C-alpha positions in Angstrom: 0.0 0.0 0.0 1.4 3.4 -1.0 1.4 6.4 1.2 0.8 9.8 -0.5 1.1 13.1 1.5 -0.4 16.3 0.0 0.6 19.7 1.3 -2.3 22.1 0.7 -5.8 21.6 -0.3 -8.3 23.7 -2.3 -8.2 23.2 -6.1 -4.9 21.4 -6.9 -4.5 19.4 -3.7 -8.0 18.2 -3.3 -8.4 17.3 -7.0 -5.2 15.2 -6.6 -6.5 13.5 -3.4 -10.0 12.6 -4.7 -8.7 11.5 -8.1 -6.1 9.3 -6.5 -8.7 7.7 -4.3 -10.8 6.8 -7.3 -7.7 5.2 -8.9 -6.4 3.4 -5.8 -8.7 2.3 -3.0 -5.9 1.1 -0.9 -3.6 4.1 -0.9 -3.1 6.0 2.4 -3.7 9.6 1.5 -3.0 12.4 4.0 -3.6 16.1 3.3 -2.0 18.8 5.5 -3.6 22.2 5.3 -2.1 25.1 7.2 -5.4 27.0 7.4 -8.8 26.0 8.8 -10.4 25.1 5.5 -9.1 22.5 3.1 -11.8 22.9 0.4 -13.4 26.3 -0.2 -14.6 28.4 -3.2 -11.9 31.1 -3.2 -13.3 32.5 -6.5 -16.6 33.1 -4.8 -15.2 35.1 -1.9 -15.8 38.7 -3.3 -19.5 37.9 -3.8 -20.0 37.2 -0.1 -18.9 40.8 0.5 -21.9 42.2 -1.3 -24.3 39.6 0.0 -24.9 38.2 -3.5 -23.7 34.9 -1.9 -25.7 35.2 1.3 -24.7 32.0 3.1 -21.0 31.8 4.2 -21.3 28.0 4.5 -21.9 27.8 0.7 -18.3 28.8 0.3 -17.1 25.7 2.1 -17.2 23.1 -0.5 -16.0 20.1 1.6 -15.1 19.5 5.2 -12.6 16.9 6.7 -15.6 14.9 7.8 -17.3 14.7 4.4 -14.0 14.0 2.7 -13.4 11.1 5.1 -16.8 9.7 4.8 -16.8 9.7 1.0 -13.1 9.1 0.1 -11.5 8.0 3.3 -9.1 10.9 3.2 -7.1 11.8 6.2 -7.5 15.6 6.2 -5.6 17.6 8.8 -6.4 21.3 8.9 -4.4 23.7 11.1 -1.3 21.7 10.3 1.7 23.4 8.9 4.4 21.5 7.1 7.7 23.0 8.3 10.3 21.0 6.3 10.8 18.3 3.7 13.5 15.7 4.2 13.7 14.1 0.8 16.5 11.7 1.7 14.5 9.7 4.3 11.2 10.8 2.6 9.6 12.5 5.6 8.0 15.9 6.4 8.0 17.7 9.7 4.6 19.1 10.6 3.4 21.4 13.3 -0.1 21.1 14.9 -1.3 22.8 18.1 2.3 23.8 18.9 3.6 20.2 18.6 6.1 19.1 15.9 6.0 15.6 14.5 7.3 13.6 11.5 5.3 12.0 8.8 6.7 9.6 6.2 5.6 9.5 2.5 6.1 7.4 -0.6 5.0 10.3 -2.8 4.7 13.9 -1.8 2.5 16.4 -3.7 3.0 20.1 -3.0 0.0 22.4 -3.6 0.8 25.5 -1.6 -0.9 27.9 -3.9 0.1 31.6 -4.1 0.1 34.4 -1.6 -0.9 38.0 -2.2 1.9 40.2 -3.3 2.1 43.2 -1.0 5.1 45.6 -1.6 6.9 47.4 1.1 4.9 50.6 1.6 5.7 53.3 4.1 3.3 53.2 7.0 1.8 49.9 6.2 2.8 48.2 9.4 0.9 50.8 11.4 -2.4 50.2 9.6 -5.3 48.1 10.9 -7.6 48.7 7.9 -5.6 47.2 5.1 -6.6 43.8 3.8 -5.9 41.2 1.2 -8.3 38.5 0.0 -7.1 35.0 -0.7 -8.9 32.7 1.7 -11.8 32.5 4.1 -10.0 34.0 7.1 -9.1 37.0 4.9 -12.8 37.3 4.0 -13.8 37.2 7.7 -11.5 40.1 8.6 -13.0 42.2 5.7 -16.5 41.4 6.8 -15.7 42.2 10.4 -14.6 45.6 9.2 -17.6 46.2 7.0 -20.2 45.0 9.5 -18.5 46.5 12.5 -17.3 49.9 11.3 -19.7 50.6 8.3 -17.0 52.2 6.2 -18.1 54.9 3.7 -14.9 55.0 1.6 -12.7 52.2 0.3 -9.6 52.1 -1.9 -8.8 49.0 -4.0 -5.1 48.9 -5.0 -4.8 46.9 -8.2 -7.3 46.5 -11.0 -6.8 42.9 -12.0 -9.6 40.4 -11.8 -9.9 40.2 -8.0 -9.5 44.0 -7.6 -12.3 44.6 -10.1 -14.6 42.0 -8.4 -13.8 43.6 -5.0 -14.6 47.1 -6.3 -17.9 45.9 -7.7 -19.0 44.1 -4.5 -17.9 46.8 -2.2 -19.9 49.3 -4.3 -22.9 47.0 -4.0 -22.5 47.3 -0.2 -23.0 51.1 -0.6 -19.4 52.0 -0.1 -17.7 54.6 -2.2 -14.9 52.9 -4.1 -11.7 54.2 -5.7 -9.5 51.8 -7.8 -5.8 52.6 -8.1 -3.9 50.8 -10.9 -0.2 51.2 -11.7 -0.8 50.2 -15.4 -2.2 52.6 -17.9 -5.5 50.9 -17.8 -7.6 48.5 -15.7 -7.4 44.7 -16.3 -3.8 44.6 -17.7 -4.5 41.2 -19.3 -6.7 43.0 -21.8 -5.4 45.4 -24.4 -6.1 49.1 -23.9 -9.1 49.5 -26.2 -10.9 46.4 -24.7 -10.1 47.5 -21.2 -11.7 50.9 -22.0 -15.1 49.2 -22.0 -14.5 48.0 -18.4 -13.2 51.3 -17.3 -16.3 53.1 -18.6 -18.5 50.6 -16.9 -16.8 51.1 -13.6 -17.1 54.9 -13.8 -20.8 54.7 -15.0 -21.5 52.7 -11.8 -19.9 55.3 -9.5 -16.4 53.7 -9.1 -13.6 56.2 -9.3 -10.7 54.9 -11.4 -7.1 56.2 -11.2 -4.6 54.6 -13.6 -0.8 55.0 -14.0 -0.5 55.5 -10.3 0.5 53.3 -7.4 0.1 53.5 -3.6 3.5 54.6 -2.1 2.6 55.3 1.5 -0.1 55.1 4.2 -0.7 57.9 6.7 -2.8 58.3 9.8 -2.8 54.5 10.5 -4.2 53.8 7.0 -6.8 56.5 6.8 -4.8 58.3 4.1 -3.4 56.6 1.0 -0.6 58.5 -0.7 -0.1 58.0 -4.5 3.1 58.4 -6.4 2.2 61.8 -7.7 1.7 63.1 -4.2 -2.0 63.1 -4.2 -3.9 61.6 -1.2 -7.0 59.5 -0.9 -9.1 59.3 2.3 -10.3 55.8 3.1 -11.9 53.8 5.8 -10.4 50.5 4.4 -8.0 49.5 1.7 -7.9 46.2 -0.2 -4.5 45.3 -1.7 -5.0 43.4 -4.9 -1.8 44.0 -6.7 -1.3 40.3 -7.6 0.0 37.0 -6.3 3.3 35.3 -6.0 4.1 31.6 -5.7 4.1 30.2 -2.1 7.5 28.7 -2.5 9.1 29.0 0.9 8.7 25.3 1.9 10.0 24.2 -1.5 12.9 26.6 -1.5 14.0 25.4 2.0 13.9 21.8 0.8 16.3 22.5 -2.1 13.6 22.3 -4.8 14.6 24.2 -7.9 12.7 27.4 -8.6 12.3 29.2 -11.9 10.3 32.1 -13.4 9.4 34.6 -10.8 10.1 32.1 -8.0 7.7 29.4 -9.3 8.4 25.8 -8.6 10.0 24.0 -11.5 8.3 20.7 -12.5 8.8 18.4 -15.5 6.0 17.2 -17.8 5.0 14.7 -15.1 4.8 17.5 -12.4 7.8 16.1 -10.7 10.3 18.4 -9.1 14.1 17.9 -9.1 13.6 15.9 -5.9 12.6 12.3 -6.6 9.0 11.4 -5.7 8.2 15.1 -4.9 5.6 16.7 -7.2 3.9 20.1 -7.3 0.8 21.5 -8.9 -1.4 24.6 -8.8 -0.6 28.3 -8.6 2.9 27.8 -7.2 4.3 26.0 -10.3 5.9 27.3 -13.5 3.9 26.2 -16.5 4.6 26.5 -20.2 2.5 29.0 -22.2 1.2 26.7 -24.9 1.3 29.4 -27.5 4.8 30.7 -27.1 6.4 27.8 -25.2 7.8 30.3 -22.6 7.6 29.9 -18.9 4.6 31.4 -17.2 2.7 31.6 -13.9 -1.1 31.1 -14.4 -3.0 31.4 -11.2 -6.4 30.1 -12.2 -8.7 27.5 -10.8 -9.3 25.5 -14.0 -5.6 24.7 -14.6 -5.0 23.9 -10.9 -7.9 21.4 -10.9 -6.6 19.8 -14.1 -3.1 19.6 -12.8 -4.2 17.9 -9.5 -6.1 15.3 -11.5 -3.2 14.7 -13.8 -0.6 14.3 -11.1 -2.8 11.7 -9.4 -2.9 9.9 -12.8 0.9 10.0 -13.0 1.4 8.6 -9.5 -1.1 5.9 -10.2 0.9 4.8 -13.3 -1.1 6.4 -16.0 0.5 8.3 -18.8 -0.5 12.0 -18.5 1.6 15.0 -19.6 1.7 18.5 -18.4 0.9 20.3 -21.7 0.8 23.9 -20.2 -1.9 26.5 -20.3 -3.1 29.5 -22.2 -4.7 31.5 -19.4 -8.5 31.7 -20.2 -10.3 34.0 -17.8 -13.4 36.1 -17.3 -14.7 38.8 -14.9 -18.1 40.4 -14.4 -18.1 44.2 -14.0 -21.6 45.3 -13.0 -23.6 44.8 -16.2 -20.6 43.8 -18.3 -18.5 40.7 -18.8 -14.8 40.9 -20.0 -13.0 37.7 -21.0 -9.7 36.8 -22.6 -7.8 33.7 -23.8 -4.2 33.4 -24.9 -2.0 36.3 -25.7 -3.1 39.9 -25.9 -1.6 42.0 -28.7 1.0 43.6 -26.5 2.2 40.2 -25.3 2.3 38.7 -28.8 4.4 41.6 -30.1 6.8 41.3 -27.1 7.2 37.6 -27.9 8.4 38.7 -31.4 5.5 37.1 -33.2 4.1 38.3 -36.5 0.9 39.9 -35.3 -2.3 41.3 -36.7 -5.6 42.0 -35.0 -9.2 42.6 -35.9 -12.3 43.8 -34.0 -15.9 43.0 -34.6 -19.1 44.2 -33.1 -21.9 41.6 -33.2 -25.1 40.8 -31.3 -25.3 38.2 -28.5 -28.2 36.6 -30.5 -30.3 37.4 -33.5 -30.6 41.2 -33.5 -34.3 41.1 -34.4 -35.1 38.9 -31.4 -35.8 41.0 -28.2 -33.0 41.4 -25.7 -29.9 41.2 -28.0 -26.9 43.1 -26.8 -23.5 44.1 -28.3 -20.5 41.8 -28.1 -17.1 43.4 -29.1 -14.5 40.7 -29.9 -10.8 41.1 -30.7 -8.8 38.4 -32.4 -5.0 38.4 -32.3 -3.5 36.2 -35.0 -0.6 35.6 -37.4 -1.6 37.2 -40.8 0.6 34.8 -42.7 -0.6 31.3 -41.5 -3.6 32.1 -39.5 -2.3 30.9 -36.1 -4.6 32.2 -33.4 -2.6 33.8 -30.6 -5.5 35.1 -28.4 -8.9 36.7 -28.1 -10.7 39.2 -25.9 -14.4 40.0 -25.6 -16.6 42.4 -23.8 -20.4 42.6 -23.6 -23.4 42.1 -21.4 -24.3 38.6 -22.6 -22.7 35.7 -24.5 -19.1 36.8 -24.0 -18.2 33.6 -22.1 -19.5 31.4 -24.8 -17.5 33.1 -27.6 -14.2 33.3 -25.7 -14.6 29.7 -24.6 -15.0 28.6 -28.2 -11.9 30.5 -29.3 -9.9 29.2 -26.3 -10.9 25.7 -27.4 -9.8 26.5 -31.0 -6.4 27.7 -29.7 -5.9 24.5 -27.6 -6.9 22.4 -30.5 -4.5 24.0 -32.9 -7.2 25.4 -35.2 -6.5 28.5 -37.2 -8.3 31.6 -38.5 -9.3 29.5 -41.5 -11.3 27.2 -39.2 -13.3 29.8 -37.4 -15.8 30.4 -40.2 -16.2 26.6 -40.5 -17.3 26.1 -36.9 -21.0 25.1 -36.5 -23.0 26.3 -33.6 -26.6 25.7 -32.4 -28.8 28.4 -33.7 -32.2 29.7 -32.9 -33.0 33.4 -32.6 -33.1 33.5 -28.7 -29.6 31.9 -28.5 -27.4 33.1 -31.4 -27.1 34.2 -35.0 -26.9 32.2 -38.2 -23.4 33.7 -38.5 -22.1 33.6 -35.0 -19.8 36.3 -33.7 -17.0 33.7 -33.8 -17.7 33.0 -37.5 -17.8 36.8 -38.1 -14.4 37.5 -36.5 -13.0 34.6 -38.5 -14.3 36.1 -41.7 -12.8 39.5 -40.8 -9.4 38.0 -40.0 -9.5 36.1 -43.3 -10.2 39.3 -45.2 -7.1 40.8 -43.8 -5.0 37.6 -44.5 -6.2 37.3 -48.0 -5.7 41.0 -48.9 -9.4 41.7 -49.2 -9.2 44.4 -46.6 -6.5 46.8 -45.3 -7.2 47.8 -41.8 -6.2 50.8 -39.8 -6.2 50.3 -36.0 -7.7 52.9 -33.6 -4.2 54.0 -32.5 -3.0 54.4 -36.1 -5.8 56.8 -37.3 -4.0 60.0 -36.4 -0.9 59.0 -38.2 -2.9 58.1 -41.3 -4.5 61.5 -41.3 -1.2 63.3 -40.7 0.1 61.4 -43.7 -2.7 62.9 -45.8 -5.6 60.4 -45.6 -9.2 61.7 -45.5 -11.7 60.1 -43.2 -14.8 58.9 -45.0 -17.8 58.1 -42.7 -20.5 55.9 -44.4 -23.1 56.0 -41.6 -26.4 57.7 -42.2 -27.0 61.3 -41.2 -29.4 60.2 -38.5 -26.7 58.0 -36.9 -24.3 60.9 -36.9 -26.8 63.0 -35.1 -27.6 60.4 -32.4 -24.3 58.7 -32.0 -21.7 61.4 -32.7 -19.3 62.0 -35.5 -15.7 62.5 -36.4 -15.2 66.2 -36.8 -14.6 67.5 -40.3 -14.9 64.0 -41.9 -16.6 63.4 -45.2 -20.0 61.8 -44.8 -21.5 59.8 -47.7 -24.0 57.1 -46.5 -23.1 53.6 -47.8 -26.3 53.3 -49.8 -25.5 56.5 -51.7 -21.8 55.8 -52.2 -22.1 54.3 -55.7 -24.2 57.2 -56.9 -21.8 59.8 -55.4 -18.5 58.1 -56.0 -17.5 60.8 -58.4 -17.3 63.2 -55.5 -14.1 61.3 -54.4 -10.6 61.7 -55.8 -8.7 58.7 -57.0 -5.5 60.4 -56.2 -6.5 60.8 -52.5 -6.0 58.2 -49.8 -9.1 57.5 -47.7 -9.8 55.8 -44.3 -13.4 54.6 -44.3 -15.5 54.1 -41.1 -19.0 53.2 -40.0 -20.3 52.2 -36.6 -18.7 48.7 -36.4 -16.5 48.2 -39.4 -18.9 46.0 -41.4 -20.5 48.6 -43.6 -17.2 50.4 -44.1 -15.7 47.1 -45.3 -18.4 46.9 -47.9 -17.5 50.4 -48.9 -13.8 49.6 -49.0 -14.5 46.7 -51.3 -16.6 48.8 -53.6 -14.2 51.7 -53.8 -11.1 49.5 -54.3 -12.7 47.8 -57.3 -13.4 51.2 -58.7 -9.8 52.2 -58.4 -9.7 54.2 -55.1 -7.1 54.0 -52.4 -8.9 53.1 -49.2 -8.3 51.4 -45.9 -10.9 50.3 -43.3 -10.9 51.7 -39.7 -10.9 48.5 -37.7 -13.6 48.6 -35.0 -14.8 51.8 -36.6 -16.5 54.6 -34.7 -17.9 52.5 -31.8 -14.4 51.3 -30.8 -12.7 54.6 -31.2 -15.4 56.4 -29.3 -14.9 54.0 -26.4 -11.2 54.1 -26.1 -10.5 57.7 -27.2 -13.6 59.8 -26.7 -11.6 63.0 -25.8 -9.7 62.8 -29.1 -12.8 62.9 -31.3 -12.7 66.6 -30.9 -8.9 66.7 -31.4 -8.4 64.6 -34.5 -6.1 66.3 -36.9 -8.7 66.5 -39.7 -8.7 69.4 -42.0 -11.9 70.8 -43.4 -12.7 68.8 -46.5 -14.8 70.1 -49.3 -16.6 67.6 -51.4 -16.1 68.6 -55.0 
């Protein structure tokens, strides 16, 4: 009978333990958990803050008692593993102040990650600064909210957890300010896609400060000082800057560490120490797209890794293939999701990169309740390799990003996206799904049917002499806004009025979403005009650069 010791529970550790039991009824399986809870829904913690999850017990997925009854697992909470002695295959553990030794045949480390909190002046004197990683963290936050009834809160860091905390604190009636060091919220998204999230936050009363970090706390945490010297008054602060691998036990045992201190494992999840394995947020994984080292702290990969390491220990052939980092967050009435590389990451990796944006409906536009979905696809314009995708919208974003994530994992290319077949009825989707549509748009770029101008390239095109041609209707211009000083010829009138354009002049054509302007681009090119399509068109530009609509360097154009 083999003896397997697991350090840490939650996603990776408990997935390993329960899978191993299903594979080996006779194995002795012991789980040491430093904290009080071995299996809890850490992704659900922010929603208890607002009361959206009303019952705290719902966050506790399993208890030591239920795990013993069903799986005969020996779960020991409040037990810290102090040291690993790989030579005699033992661990030293501390429980209730007493230290003992436990032997193992196989050891699985699933220590997770801990919040990253930089050294900030005055932090040690604060009693109102919190992180949120586990249930005890949540209890401290709730004690503050229920006991002191704070009116002002600051969230430092606008990643997924920071955004969720801002939303749920706001739902509690607290005034919230988000401070983010990056130029925009949700750094995994590109700037123009994050702009939708930033607008949603502000429209719901959350103050957003970007390109700033917290550098000091004053008055025992009641004042947060930013790097530009400005100060924020707060009753509580949540630090959500990010996480770092919990590697201290591994490091002290002589286990090799790699990228940003993550635990190095091979394709079987084994460390450099024989019979010592590691899974979850603490390990270095391979980004499946670039092959580079990465840390991906997400529940789905951790669960998969736990199951796979159990398979390996049981003698089954399973390989650690890596991850691409698919994630989603709700922001009030909006969802924002991403899979794979964003455009910035792809360019930093030295890849040949193109991108397209589409604006589609969540289901058939004529059926009531349809809402907009903005998708972005990042791809190789030569061979169609899909590097990543991002999506924002009220409904249906998860479905579309999950599909593209699956396509990336399966090695499909841009050429395959129009071929994908989806269930269709008006309440659920469109005959040409948004995923099909963004595939068509990318193919148009790849095959030279369309030349696109990105939102951040428009000013340069105009400075180089291009004229902006808007093919929306006059009614749309009046209700939605317009590019100042641009030419307006509605698409349906373009053929009849084409002689008003100059074949020696370069044009950038735009509509609301980019679809009608693409039709206009094809028409004009076949008639001998020089024209490029503004990718994402007015809707995207208006979202990401609303202040520049009045500052575009467009000269007055007279239609001859």
